N, C-alpha and C positions, 0 to 999 in steps of 0.2 A: 505441436505445439500449437497451440494458440497465442496469438497474441495479441495483449490487451493496451488499449488507450482510452485513460481514464479521464473526466476533464473535470478538478473537484469544485470544490464551492466551501467558503467559508476557510482557506489558509490561503499562506504564502505565496504553495505551490500551487502553481494554476495547472498542473498535468502529473498525469502517474503512469509509464511505462510497465509492462512485466506481460512474462511468459507464463504459461500452466502449460504444464506437458501431461501425457494421456494416464497419466499419475494423480494429476493433481497436485503434482510439484509446482511449487511456485520459484519462478528463477529474473535474473536479471531483472531485475526493479527497478529505473530510472526514476526520479521528482524532479519538475522540474522547479525552479524559483525554489523559494523556501530554508531551513538554515543546511548549508547545504552537508555540514561535518557529521552532523547526529542525521540524515536523512541516506547517506552515505552508509552509516553504519546498522539503520533499518532494514536493506539494503541483505547485507553479509549476514546479519543474521536471520533475516528469512531465508533465503537463498537455500533451496532444496529441500524448502519443510512442505508440509504437508499444507495446504490453500486451506480448509478449513480450519484448520491448529493455531493456526496464524489470524484466520477473524475475530475467529473466538478471542483472544490474545488481547489483541489490539482495539477492538469496538468498545466505544464508550472511553478510548481516551482521550481528555482533553486539551488545549490549548487556553489557557487564560480563559478572558468570557468567550471567547467564541461559541463558544457549542458543539464544535468540533475539534480535529489535528490532522494535519497529514497522518498521520498513523490510523488515524480514527478513518479520515478518508481511503487510505487504503481498505481496509477491512469492508469498508461498503463498495468499494469497485468488484475485489474478490468477490464480494455475495453476488452481490450483482454478474458475476463469468464465467460461475460453477451452476 
């Protein structure tokens, strides 16, 4: 299992950590900072899902006028590590 730490840019969350297993499934997503309840929900929704699928779904989701979001940053973190 590969453990990933990804420093975000442009979001309230400052760091995302997660694990990728040998079948490219995502586990244990944790956001540090940001909207706690919403980010815990994202972690539950993506648990055990295919990393490529998660990235495709979340990529491009934007928060206000930031040009990114915590979900978009998770997609970027996945893409950088698969």
